[in-house]
C-alpha positions, 0 to 999 in steps of 0.5 A: 499500499502507498504510504503517501496520497494521491494528491499531495501538497507541494513541499512535502515528500515524507511517508504518512504514518499509521497511528491509532487515536489512543496514541494521540489523545487522552480523555478529558473529564473536567466538570463544566459550570453554568456560565459556559455554553452548551455545545452539541455535536451534529452528524452533518456538520460536527461541533457547533460553534455556540449554543443552540436554542432550546429546541435545537439543543434537544431534550437531553441538554435543556438549560433548566436541567441539572448540569452537574455532570456535564463536561469542561471542553476547550477549543481543540478538544475531539468531541464524540456523541457515543450513541451517534459516533457511528452515524458521523457525530464526532468533530473538534470543539472551536470555542470553550464549552460544555457538553452532555454526559452522553459525549466524550471529549479527548485532548490531542497531543502536539502531534495533532493539528486539531482542525485537521481531525475535522476533515480527517475524522468525518470521512466515510472511510473512518466513519465506517471504521467507527461503526465496526468498533461500536457495539450494542445489541441494536443500532439503537443501543450501539455505543462508541466507547473510550476503549474503542475510540482508542483503537481507530487508525488513521494515516497522519502527516507531519503537523506542518502539512496537516495545517497546509491540508486544513488551509486548502479545505477551509478555503473550499469551505469558504467558497461552498458557504458563499455559494449556499448563502448566494442560493438561499438569498436568491431564493428568498429574494424570488419568494418575496417578489412572488408575493409582492409583484402580484396583487393581493386579495382585493387589489388591482396592482401589486405593490411593486411594479416595474416602471412604465406600467400603471394600468390596473390588472384584470380580474379573470378566471383561468378558463378564460386565458388557458386551454387545460389538457388532463391526463384523466381526460382518457383511459390508460388503453389509449396508449400503445407501445408503436413508438412514434417517438413522443415520450411519455411523461412520468411523474418523477421525470416531469417533476425533477427535470423534464426528462422522460424514461418510456417513449409511447405514442398513440395513432390519435394523440389526446393529451400531448404537452409541448415545450413551455407548457405548464405541467401541474401534478394533479393526483398522488405524490407530489400533488400541487407541483408545478413544472415546465416541459423543457423537451419538445413535446410529451405524452402526459399520464393521468396525474398531470394537467397541462395548462396551455396558454392562449394568446392572452397569456405569456408562457413564462408568465404563466409558470409564476402565475400558477406557483402564486395561485397553486395553494388556493387550486390544491386547498379542496384537493380530495379523494382517497388519494389527494387529487385536484379537480378540473374545475378547481383549475379552471375556476380559479381567479387570477389577476392579470396585467396586459401581455407586455407587462406579463412578458416583462415580469415572466422574463424577470422571474426567469432571469432569477431562476437562471441565477438560481441554477447557475449558483447551485451548479457552482455549489454543487461543483464546489461540493464534488470537488471537495468530495474529490480532495477528501478521497485523494488528499488522505490515505485511506485506512485498511 
């Protein structure tokens, strides 16, 4: 087995050395006090960097309970939840605080750069090892005790190389955090604008409007501006497998990304949606979900309705209009498997500006959606790159 990882920080050539955690840590058992923040350990994000609120702390660590058995921890201490370490509840403390007696804390020696352990120990290979060393009758009772923790084996470079690796990964984490904030911020902006750029009940104009538009919006019914096609208008026997190239739109593929799996066609097509049509899941799982068909055309199934625009309704605008009224459309969904009736859509009241203003609004929201997609792709790329580095900047344990 190689003694160095696939990707190496420039300037470092020494072999990595395999060590047991018991060679690097001693257990800390120091009583905490009520002046300290209560820290928690998450399966997904390691040790918290401050005290959570009452709901976040959980039942076992309420502030009102006796804290005489809680443990004092310091920055750099390794902390793990005995009951959840095998699922990834392990990490390094960033601040001074105290922890539940259900947790174990350990003090590193000078062969360890503590932040390095946050990356090393939360890799899948190490969590799998921790899982194998944890014991209990069932998963619910499985624990990682100290005598098992000290047997965990990992490969270590010099402290200086540990620091360099941490610097690379922390910079990547900062970029990931920035992209996450961009995505969240854009989604919040979109939601805010969806509330402000459509008139409230009883109003004729929205609170926020593009310059140059001042006419009142018209109160209409959806039936006046769409042609509604429903997959429930025909029996499944209307389909056959003659394969004339128009796909059969399944539930999951429509809702996820507009791609299809099975191609079917009929000699006399009855329910074909075209690119840009708004598709509404009207029955079963995902009832009320809205998507836009991105491919040329698709033969929709019984759980869909296609809201096809007339010349009075802009296609882009229709997507955001449908999102603004879908809660009203679905409020009376009925049946053993919740379903939306055709009349619930057709009789839905809507507010409509003139077609030019519709186009401006539709284009604006489409621009926001494109930005969300762009930043989400950047975020996904960064996360994939981090996974790659974690797999290649560390030596895998036996």
